[in-house]
BAMARTI-525450 format. One line per field, with one value per residue: residue in one letter; x negated, z negated, y of N, C-alpha, C, O in turn; residue number from 1. Coordinates in pm, 1 decimal. Layout:
BEGIN
code: [A,...]
n_X: [X,...]
n_Z: [Z,...]
n_Y: [Y,...]
ca_X: [X,...]
ca_Z: [Z,...]
ca_Y: [Y,...]
c_X: [X,...]
c_Z: [Z,...]
c_Y: [Y,...]
o_X: [X,...]
o_Z: [Z,...]
o_Y: [Y,...]
pos: [NUM,...]
END
This chain:
BEGIN
code: [M,R,I,R,D,L,R,N,L,G,P,K,S,E,V,W,L,E,Q,V,G,V,R,D,A,G,L,L,A,E,L,G,A,V,E,V,Y,R,R,L,R,D,A,A,V,P,G,L,S,L,N,A,L,W,A,M,E,G,A,L,A,D,V,D,W,R,L,L,P,A,E,R,R,Q,E,L,L,A,E,L,A,E,E]
n_X: [-209.5,0.9,8.3,237.5,424.1,443.9,627.8,781.2,601.8,547.3,534.1,428.2,275.0,103.7,-41.9,-175.5,-334.5,-501.4,-645.1,-842.1,-977.1,-841.9,-688.2,-552.1,-334.3,-480.2,-726.3,-625.9,-531.7,-779.7,-921.3,-737.2,-463.4,-517.2,-785.1,-757.2,-562.0,-718.6,-906.2,-734.2,-647.2,-903.0,-951.1,-760.4,-492.8,-215.8,77.7,46.6,162.0,209.3,384.2,291.7,108.7,260.1,396.8,217.7,113.3,350.7,391.0,172.5,247.4,491.6,740.6,1004.1,898.0,1032.8,1102.1,887.5,746.2,738.3,519.2,333.0,286.0,171.0,-71.3,-183.5,-209.4,-401.0,-627.6,-672.5,-754.1,-1001.5,-1232.3]
n_Z: [-348.1,-224.1,-324.9,-294.2,-331.6,-605.2,-903.3,-971.7,-798.8,-488.4,-134.5,-134.1,-363.8,-303.4,-94.4,-251.2,-417.3,-246.6,-161.1,-374.5,-355.4,-441.6,-339.5,-375.0,-592.3,-758.2,-799.6,-921.7,-1167.1,-1255.6,-1305.0,-1463.0,-1574.0,-1697.7,-1615.5,-1334.9,-1315.5,-1411.4,-1196.6,-988.7,-1089.0,-1092.1,-813.7,-749.2,-669.2,-501.1,-675.0,-868.7,-1170.7,-1526.4,-1494.8,-1301.8,-1434.7,-1622.4,-1451.9,-1323.5,-1535.5,-1608.5,-1391.0,-1391.5,-1629.2,-1542.6,-1587.9,-1605.6,-1564.6,-1718.3,-1932.8,-2097.5,-2418.3,-2654.1,-2836.3,-2682.1,-2470.2,-2612.6,-2690.5,-2427.7,-2374.0,-2561.5,-2494.2,-2253.2,-2337.8,-2429.3,-2279.9]
n_Y: [-1903.4,-1647.2,-1296.5,-1154.1,-1356.7,-1400.0,-1358.5,-1051.4,-904.0,-769.8,-688.8,-427.7,-412.5,-615.9,-498.2,-291.1,-441.5,-568.1,-354.6,-334.5,-562.1,-788.1,-1065.1,-1284.4,-1489.4,-1645.8,-1514.4,-1274.6,-1405.0,-1484.8,-1246.4,-1094.4,-897.3,-650.5,-582.7,-571.5,-375.4,-148.8,-141.2,-64.1,181.2,315.4,318.8,520.7,468.8,569.4,663.0,470.8,336.3,246.1,43.6,-120.3,-258.3,-399.1,-538.0,-709.7,-849.1,-982.3,-1129.6,-1314.0,-1450.2,-1550.0,-1426.4,-1180.2,-856.5,-672.4,-800.1,-828.4,-862.8,-590.5,-602.1,-735.4,-549.1,-342.4,-474.4,-504.5,-224.6,-161.1,-319.7,-198.7,41.9,-23.7,43.7]
ca_X: [-72.4,0.8,40.0,388.2,501.1,463.9,743.8,761.4,520.3,590.7,441.2,363.2,174.9,-17.5,-135.3,-248.5,-423.1,-601.2,-750.8,-935.3,-1031.9,-763.5,-621.0,-464.3,-301.0,-599.6,-813.7,-554.1,-536.0,-911.9,-947.2,-650.0,-385.2,-591.6,-897.7,-703.1,-517.7,-835.8,-958.6,-630.9,-665.8,-1028.9,-920.6,-669.9,-393.1,-101.7,199.1,33.7,201.9,194.4,482.7,216.7,35.7,354.7,441.0,112.0,116.9,469.2,353.2,82.1,329.1,600.3,855.9,1036.7,820.1,1106.2,1115.5,747.1,770.5,666.2,390.6,236.0,254.5,78.7,-200.2,-234.9,-266.6,-515.5,-729.3,-693.1,-824.6,-1144.5,-1325.4]
ca_Z: [-345.1,-201.4,-418.8,-281.4,-373.6,-750.4,-965.0,-993.0,-702.8,-337.7,-20.2,-166.5,-468.4,-222.8,-23.6,-348.9,-470.1,-134.0,-165.9,-476.3,-335.7,-516.1,-220.7,-398.4,-717.8,-834.0,-840.0,-1014.4,-1287.6,-1320.3,-1358.4,-1559.4,-1545.6,-1733.3,-1513.4,-1202.2,-1327.2,-1416.7,-1055.0,-917.5,-1136.2,-1043.3,-679.5,-738.0,-577.1,-508.9,-727.2,-976.3,-1314.5,-1615.0,-1455.3,-1230.2,-1544.0,-1683.7,-1350.9,-1315.1,-1663.7,-1611.8,-1284.9,-1454.0,-1731.0,-1471.8,-1660.0,-1557.6,-1633.6,-1810.1,-2056.8,-2175.9,-2545.6,-2688.8,-2891.2,-2560.7,-2400.8,-2695.1,-2675.5,-2309.0,-2372.9,-2648.2,-2404.4,-2152.8,-2399.6,-2479.7,-2183.0]
ca_Y: [-1844.2,-1489.1,-1206.8,-1127.7,-1471.3,-1401.2,-1296.5,-902.8,-848.1,-786.8,-652.1,-313.5,-472.8,-694.0,-408.9,-227.0,-530.9,-589.5,-240.9,-355.8,-693.4,-907.3,-1096.7,-1399.2,-1501.4,-1706.5,-1398.5,-1209.1,-1463.7,-1493.3,-1120.7,-1057.1,-778.2,-527.9,-545.5,-535.0,-237.7,-55.8,-130.8,5.4,321.2,378.7,348.0,615.9,419.1,669.5,612.6,381.2,369.6,130.1,-54.8,-206.2,-347.6,-496.9,-634.0,-809.1,-938.8,-1063.0,-1228.5,-1420.6,-1529.7,-1584.3,-1366.4,-1063.4,-757.9,-580.9,-877.7,-841.9,-797.2,-458.2,-629.3,-775.7,-427.8,-279.6,-543.6,-462.3,-88.9,-158.8,-364.8,-103.9,154.8,-64.8,51.7]
c_X: [-81.1,45.4,197.8,471.5,521.1,578.5,696.3,670.3,568.0,479.0,374.1,236.6,55.0,-97.4,-228.7,-361.2,-542.7,-697.8,-849.2,-995.0,-964.0,-663.7,-532.6,-426.5,-404.1,-694.3,-745.8,-544.2,-682.0,-959.3,-855.2,-579.7,-446.7,-689.2,-851.0,-638.1,-615.8,-893.5,-862.9,-638.8,-790.2,-1023.8,-832.6,-564.0,-274.9,12.5,185.0,81.5,188.1,283.9,410.8,144.4,139.7,388.3,334.7,96.4,240.3,460.1,279.7,148.0,455.7,739.0,885.6,965.5,912.3,1124.6,991.8,772.2,682.8,529.2,293.7,191.0,150.3,-62.4,-259.2,-291.4,-396.7,-635.4,-771.3,-786.5,-976.9,-1252.0,-1455.4]
c_Z: [-318.4,-308.8,-421.4,-320.6,-528.5,-789.0,-989.6,-889.5,-564.8,-250.9,-62.3,-275.3,-399.1,-162.0,-134.0,-391.5,-373.5,-144.6,-275.9,-476.1,-402.3,-402.0,-256.3,-553.4,-804.1,-885.4,-944.6,-1154.2,-1349.8,-1371.7,-1471.3,-1522.7,-1577.0,-1639.6,-1383.8,-1205.5,-1343.0,-1269.8,-973.0,-959.7,-1099.4,-902.1,-642.4,-637.5,-613.4,-578.0,-829.8,-1104.9,-1405.2,-1574.7,-1380.5,-1328.0,-1590.5,-1572.0,-1317.8,-1424.9,-1650.1,-1492.6,-1320.2,-1558.7,-1668.9,-1549.4,-1587.8,-1632.8,-1739.3,-1942.6,-2139.4,-2313.5,-2572.1,-2759.9,-2769.7,-2494.5,-2475.7,-2687.2,-2544.1,-2308.3,-2457.7,-2567.5,-2301.8,-2190.8,-2438.1,-2374.3,-2231.9]
c_Y: [-1691.2,-1417.8,-1191.4,-1237.9,-1489.2,-1319.0,-1155.5,-826.0,-855.5,-737.1,-517.1,-339.6,-540.3,-608.8,-324.9,-313.8,-561.6,-473.3,-252.2,-488.7,-813.3,-958.0,-1234.3,-1413.0,-1570.4,-1597.4,-1297.7,-1259.6,-1470.9,-1356.1,-1069.1,-930.5,-662.3,-492.2,-504.6,-401.1,-135.4,-30.9,-43.1,161.6,394.8,409.1,458.8,591.0,523.0,601.1,495.2,420.9,229.1,27.3,-160.4,-308.2,-440.9,-586.5,-742.5,-904.8,-1025.8,-1167.4,-1343.3,-1507.5,-1596.3,-1544.7,-1225.1,-955.8,-680.4,-646.4,-897.3,-775.6,-678.3,-494.0,-653.9,-643.9,-348.8,-343.5,-502.6,-321.8,-74.4,-209.7,-270.8,11.8,115.4,-34.6,97.3]
o_X: [-158.7,121.2,269.6,590.4,597.4,621.0,580.1,662.4,631.4,359.7,259.6,124.1,-63.3,-219.0,-344.7,-474.6,-658.6,-819.3,-945.0,-1055.7,-1020.8,-563.6,-455.0,-490.6,-405.6,-733.5,-808.9,-546.6,-702.4,-1030.4,-902.7,-634.8,-439.5,-685.0,-902.0,-653.6,-595.1,-922.9,-907.4,-636.9,-789.8,-1080.5,-822.9,-541.5,-244.6,43.5,281.9,48.4,159.7,262.2,450.6,126.9,110.7,407.7,370.1,70.1,229.3,516.3,313.5,111.3,517.9,830.5,799.6,968.7,860.5,1153.8,990.3,810.5,571.2,432.8,185.7,72.5,55.6,-161.8,-377.0,-399.3,-484.5,-740.1,-888.6,-868.7,-1060.6,-1360.6,-1549.9]
o_Z: [-381.1,-388.8,-519.7,-343.5,-575.5,-721.1,-1025.9,-891.7,-530.9,-280.8,-21.0,-264.1,-429.5,-165.7,-104.9,-401.8,-411.9,-137.7,-270.3,-574.1,-416.4,-376.9,-174.1,-634.5,-924.5,-1002.1,-1038.4,-1250.3,-1471.0,-1472.0,-1565.1,-1441.4,-1497.9,-1583.4,-1326.0,-1113.6,-1284.7,-1230.0,-896.5,-876.0,-1078.0,-859.8,-525.1,-541.7,-728.6,-542.6,-871.5,-1151.7,-1354.2,-1620.7,-1385.1,-1297.6,-1598.8,-1594.9,-1287.3,-1408.1,-1681.9,-1499.4,-1287.2,-1576.5,-1729.4,-1566.6,-1521.5,-1755.8,-1839.2,-2045.2,-2237.4,-2326.0,-2521.6,-2742.6,-2762.9,-2465.5,-2417.9,-2678.1,-2541.9,-2255.0,-2431.0,-2572.6,-2265.5,-2117.7,-2471.3,-2386.1,-2153.9]
o_Y: [-1619.0,-1472.6,-1209.6,-1215.4,-1573.6,-1225.5,-1137.7,-703.2,-955.5,-739.9,-498.7,-290.9,-524.7,-627.8,-296.0,-266.9,-577.1,-492.1,-175.1,-532.0,-921.6,-890.9,-1283.0,-1346.1,-1544.9,-1594.8,-1249.0,-1182.7,-1464.5,-1350.1,-1005.0,-856.4,-568.3,-382.8,-408.6,-320.7,-28.9,81.8,42.5,251.9,516.1,509.9,494.8,664.9,554.2,487.4,431.7,529.9,120.8,-84.8,-276.8,-426.2,-560.2,-705.9,-856.4,-1023.8,-1144.2,-1276.7,-1457.0,-1623.7,-1683.6,-1625.2,-1167.1,-957.8,-630.5,-584.8,-971.9,-659.3,-666.0,-419.4,-595.3,-627.2,-295.4,-271.4,-467.1,-295.8,7.6,-145.2,-261.3,66.8,199.3,-91.2,109.2]
pos: [1,2,3,4,5,6,7,8,9,10,11,12,13,14,15,16,17,18,19,20,21,22,23,24,25,26,27,28,29,30,31,32,33,34,35,36,37,38,39,40,41,42,43,44,45,46,47,48,49,50,51,52,53,54,55,56,57,58,59,60,61,62,63,64,65,66,67,68,69,70,71,72,73,74,75,76,77,78,79,80,81,82,83]
END
């Protein structure tokens, strides 16, 4: 499945993810939202914000990113801080 076909993600997200080698939904799922976000951050993708992390996590869970529970967001932030 193409990245742009996932909920919350579109052509811009697809371009960003291609820059870090994530070309399909399967690899996004395999790596997880936090690891892909780290790669995007390390690649200094212009305009990157935590909304991208929420969007990817929502895409993997098939929910609107704005509906991710605060607890899940905190878990993602904690995982991101574990570098």
